[in-house]
N, C-alpha and C positions, 0 to 999 in steps of 0.2 A: 800128600791126599789125607785128609781126616776120615776115620772110622764113621761110618754112617750109622750113627747109634739110632737114628729115628726107625730106619727098615729094621735094624735088629730087633728092636723092641715091639714093633709090631707082627716080625716072625715070631716070636716068643709068644705074643698074645694071643695070635692065631693058631699056635701049635703047629707051625708046619715047619718042616725040615728044609734044608738048602735044595735037596733033590726033589722034595715035593714041591717047592715054590717054582722051579725049573721046568717039572713036567706041566705044572697047569698053566705056567707062562705059554709053553710051545701049544699047548692045547687050545688056549685063549687066541694065539697068533693064528693057528689054522682057519678059525673062523672068520678070520679077516684076510685070508688068503696068503698068509705069510709062512714059509717053511722056515721054522724056527728049529735049532737040535742045541738048545741049552742044557747043561749039566750043572751038578751041584757046585762045581769050581767057578762057574761064571756067577753064581750068587756068591760065592766067597768074596769073588774080586769086587763085587759090588757093595759089601758090606765093608770092604778095605778103602772106600771111596771111590772106585772106578763107576763113570756113569755109562749107563747101557745105551746103545744107540738106538735111532728111528723112534718106533713106536712102543717100545719095551717097557719105558716108564710108564705109559698110560695102561699098557697091559698089566703089570704090577700092582697099580691102584686097583684095576677092576677084579684082580685075582684075589687081593686081600679085602676090598671092599665086601666082596662076595661072601668071604668066610667069616668077616668080623660082623656083617649085616649092617653097616652103616657106611656113608660116602668116606672114600679114602683121596685125598688130593696129593699132587706131586710134592707139596711142601710137606705134607705128612710123611713121607717115605725119605724124606731127605733129598729129593731130586729136583726142588723148584728152582727157578733161577734166581740166582743171588740177587739181594736189594728189591726183588719183587715178592709181594704177599698177596695172597687173594683173599677176600673176605671171610672164607670159611676158616681161615687160621686164626682170625681175631676173636672168633668165639671160645668160650671157656673151653669147651670139647676139644679144639685142636690144640691149647693150652694143655690140657691134660695129658694129650699124647706126648706133647714134648718133655713134660715134666718125667714123667714113667720112663721114657727113653734115657733120661738123665740119670734116674736112681740105677736103672740096670748097667749104664755105663760104669758108674760108680762101684757098683756092686761087683761088677767083673774086673776091677782094680785097672782100668784105663790109666796108664801113667800121666798122659797128657792131662788129666783133668787136676791131678794133685799138684803138677808143676805149673798150671797157667796162673798166670796173674790177675788181679782184680782190675776191670775195666776201670778207667777214670774220665773224665770231662762228661761230654752229652750221654754218651752210652750208660753212664752210671746215674746221672740224674734222671733219663728218661721214665724208668721204671716207677721212680716217687712221683715224678709229675702225672703220670698215666693213673697211679694210686688216687692222688689227689683231685682229678680233674675227669669230667663226663666222658665218654658215655659210662652209664652204669649198668651191671648186667641185670636185665628185667628178667631173665627166666634162665634158672642153672638146672632145671629137670633133665633128666636124662632117661632113655629106654635102654636096658642092658638085659642080660641073661638071668640075673637074680636080682630080687627084692632087696633093697638096703633099708634098714629101720634103724629106730632108737638104740639097739641093743647093739649094731656095728659103730655108732658113733661113740658109746660108753668104752667100745673096746679101743678106739684111738685115743681117747683121753685116759684111759689108765695106761696105755703105752708111752704117752708122753710123759706123766708122772714118773713112770719106771724109769724111762731113760734119761729124765732131767736128773733122777737122784743117782742113777749110776756115773752119771757126767760129774756131778759135786764130788762123789767118792774116789772114782778112778779116774777121771780125765777124758779128755775128747778123745783121744787117739783110740782107748780102749772101747769107747762106746759106738763111736762111728759105725763100724763095720755091721755092729747089731742092728742100729737103726735103719741103716741104710736096705739092709735084707729085709727088715719087716716092712719098710716102705713097698719094696719091689713084690713081696710075697702076698702081703695083707692088706695094704691101703691101695695099692694100683686096681685090683680087682673090685674094691669098695666104689672108688672114681666112676669103674667103667660099668656098673651096676644099674639097677632101674631105679629112681627116684623122683618124687615131685618137686617142686620148686622150695618147698618149707625145709624138707629134709634135706635137701641138697645144699641150702644154705649151711646148716649144721654141720653137714658132712664137710663142706669145704672149710669151715671154721676150724674144726677138729684137726684136719690134715693140714692147713696151714699153720698150726700152733705147732703138730708134730715136726712138719718140715723145717721150721725156724731152729729147732733143737738139733736138727743134723746139721744146719748151717752153723750153730755154735760150736758143734763138734769138729767140723771142718775148720772153723777158725782155730780152734784150739791144736789143731793139727799142724795148723802153719800153711793151710791149703787155701789160700785168700781168693783165688779166682773161685774155686769150689763153692766156697763160703758164702762168696757173694751172689753166685747162682742160685744157692738155695734161699739165701734171704730175698731176692728177686722172686722167686717162685710163690715164698710165703705170702710176701706184699699181694702178688695177682691173687691167691686163694682168700687171702683177707677181704680184698674188694669183692670177690665173687660172693663171700659170706656177706657182706652188708654190714661186717661188724668193723666200724672205725677205730674203735679202740684195739683191737687186735692189730691193725695196721700200725697205729702209733707205736705200738711194742715192736713191731718189726723194723721200722725205721729207727728206732732206738738201738737195735741191733747193728744198724747199719752206721750210725752216728760212731758207735762205739769202734766199729773197724776202722772207719775213717780216721779217728783219733789216732790210732796204732799205725795206721799207714801214713801220719802224719799230713792228712788231707783235712786241714784244720777249716778252712771256709767252708768247705763241703759239709763237716761236721754241723757248723754254725746252720746253715742253709737247711739241712736236713732235719734237724732238731725245730727249727722254726715252722718247717712244713707239718711236721708231726704235730706240734701245739696247735698250729692254726688251722689244720685239716679236722682233726679229732674234736677239738673244742671241749664241749660238755663231757664227751665219751672219754677224754684223758683223766685217768685215775689220778688220785694224789700222789701216790707210788712214782707211777710213771713220769709225772710232771715233775717230780723231785729229782729224777734220773737225767732227765732230759735237760733241765736246767742245770744241774750239777756236771753234766759232760760239755754244755756250752761253755759255762764257768772255765774250763780247763781249756777248751779251744781258744778262747779270747784271751787266757792268760800265755799261750804260745804264741797268739798273734800280737802280743805286746799291747792289748788295750786293758788296762787294769781296771777303769771305770766299769766297762761292759760286764767284765768278769766279776766284779765285786756285786754289780746288780742281779746277775743270775745267780751268785752265792745265796744271797737274800731271797730271791724267789725259790731257789730249792729248799733253802731252810724252811721256808714258809708252808711249802707243800707238804714237807715232811710231816710236820706238825699236825697236819689233816690228815695223816695216815690211819686208818682205823684196821687193825687185821681181821680177818674174817670178810671182810667187805670186798676186797680187792680181788681179781680173777686170777686164776692159777698161775698165768704167765708173769705176774709182776711179784711173784713170790720171792724173786732173786733180790727186791729191793728190801733187804731186811735191816733192823737198827745196826746204825753205824756204818752202812754203805755209803750214804751221803756225806757222812763226814770224812771217810777216807779220800771220796772224789774230791770234797772241798780242799782236804788238806793238800791233795797233789796240784790243785790250781793255786793255792796260796804258797807254796812252795817255788813254782816258777815265777810268781810274782815276787819272790824274794824275802817274804813274810816269815821268818823260820819259827818265831814263837807262837804265832796263830796257827802255822801248819802244825807245830807239835801239840796244840792243845787238842786240834781234831782229831790228829792220828792217835793220841792217847785214849781220846774218846771211843774212837772205834775199835781199837784194840780191847778196851774194857767192856766192850758189848759181847753177848755171845754170839757166836757165828758158826757155821759149817767150817771144815778143815781149810777147804779149797779158799773161801774167803777169807779165813784167819790169815791163810799164809800171805795173801796180798796186802792185808792189813799190817802185818807185820814187817813186810819190807819196806814198806812206806815209812813206818816209825823208826825202822833202823837207819834209813837214808837220811831221815832228819836227825837223830842222836847222832849219828857221826859228822854232820856238819856244825852241830853245837858243842861236839866236844864230848860228849856222853860217851866214852869208850865201852865203860862197864856194860852199861845198859844197852847200847846197840849190839854188843856181843852176845848178850842175854837174848835179844830180841830176834839176832840171826841163827842162832842154836834152836829155838823154837821154833821158827820159820824151816830150818831143814828137817826138823824131826815130823812136823805136820805134814810136809809135801810127800815123805815116803809114800810108797805105793800109787800114786799118780801119774798116770801117763798123760802127760800135757807139756807140749812145747811152750805155750804161754808160762807155765809155772817153772819151766826149767830157765826161760829167760829171767825171769825176776830172780831167780837163784843165782845165775852167773852175775847178773848185776851187781846183787849184794855181796858176792864173794869179790869182785872187783874192787868195789867201794872198801870192803874190808882190809884188802891187801894194799891198796894205796894209802890208807889211813895212817900207817905207821905205827900203829897199836900194838903193844906186846903180845896182847891175847886173841889178836885177830888171827894169827896165821892157824891157830888150833882150830879155830870157828870156821875158816876156809876150808880146813880141811874136812869138817863135818858135812859142808856143803858139797865138796868132792865126793864124798861117801854115798849121798842121795843122788849125785850125778853121773854114778860109776855105771851103773846098768842099763844098758842100751835100749832104746825104745824101738 
């Protein structure tokens, strides 16, 4: 049985204890002529995944709906019939209840969330298809316990900037717990507040952008199933906001994950969907990143013509980037990022000289430490392949130094890959540099 995260989250929102829910269900049963004698232990079993019998699921909906002052369906408490969904759950309100349930489960440290694999095939494609196609949300207003205004949206925007900076400096593993706690304690109450449609659009946009960072942190923690769920949440919130550009940004995150999972055809398809559906809302920075990632996917698929065409499109888009005009989300597309992406594609195509030129330009461009680690790793690999042992060792040494203090499984993957490349190269100085990398890997995360 899977834990019932939805019921758990609604209980927390209602401020009701296990014993309190049992007592209210017994009382509601009496009004229907039922002699129920549930105690807190029964509620604990329901939360562990046991389904209560007879009319009890309906009674739970009645009790929680009365406390929360809104309709609560069986699907909302995790007791709907598998494979069947009522119209109520297709609205943004039903989605919010499910999203906040995931945040609570993540905050409670449910092990199954961290070990779940990312879905593939149709389940992976459907959220992208639903974002791209009708119906749209005609009204995202909500009635809740307190009013939400512009000041709340500014809090969410500030939180996103704060956690993104923390991620860049310390890694996703150190940041994830904090951002998830913020989602549960601060963001969830805002979504359940009272706001008109116009404010609701801005609220869902700010929340979607924040949830995307939570997904990035989960990805960086090697929790790919969880990261994918956060990205899908962010995509749904982007649709509710009506901001196509935000949705395209979220799909770029899914493209990056697809590349890591070696789902290259999916990466190509997702990037095409983002560019097609966002259209003029795709900023130059985002377009450059999407084309560059497509180039990497095509290179892995053995299609050099398509890869080179995407490289040209990426470079053309990068030339149009104007700092200060891009939204906060695309700030990661810093100078040199497209170069290192292109270098990786060219390396896969076997063009070492062109890849070296791109990687050298990327490393020569200022970047935050996290980005610099990835750039140095790429340059080191190319230098080793070209026989530039001394330069490769210097690149690896700087990479190991820059990575210190960051809690990131993705960066550790890069460090281990470079270490292996150094040791198999046979160069005399490689052993000493490999020991530097060992030092960076020694502290457990």
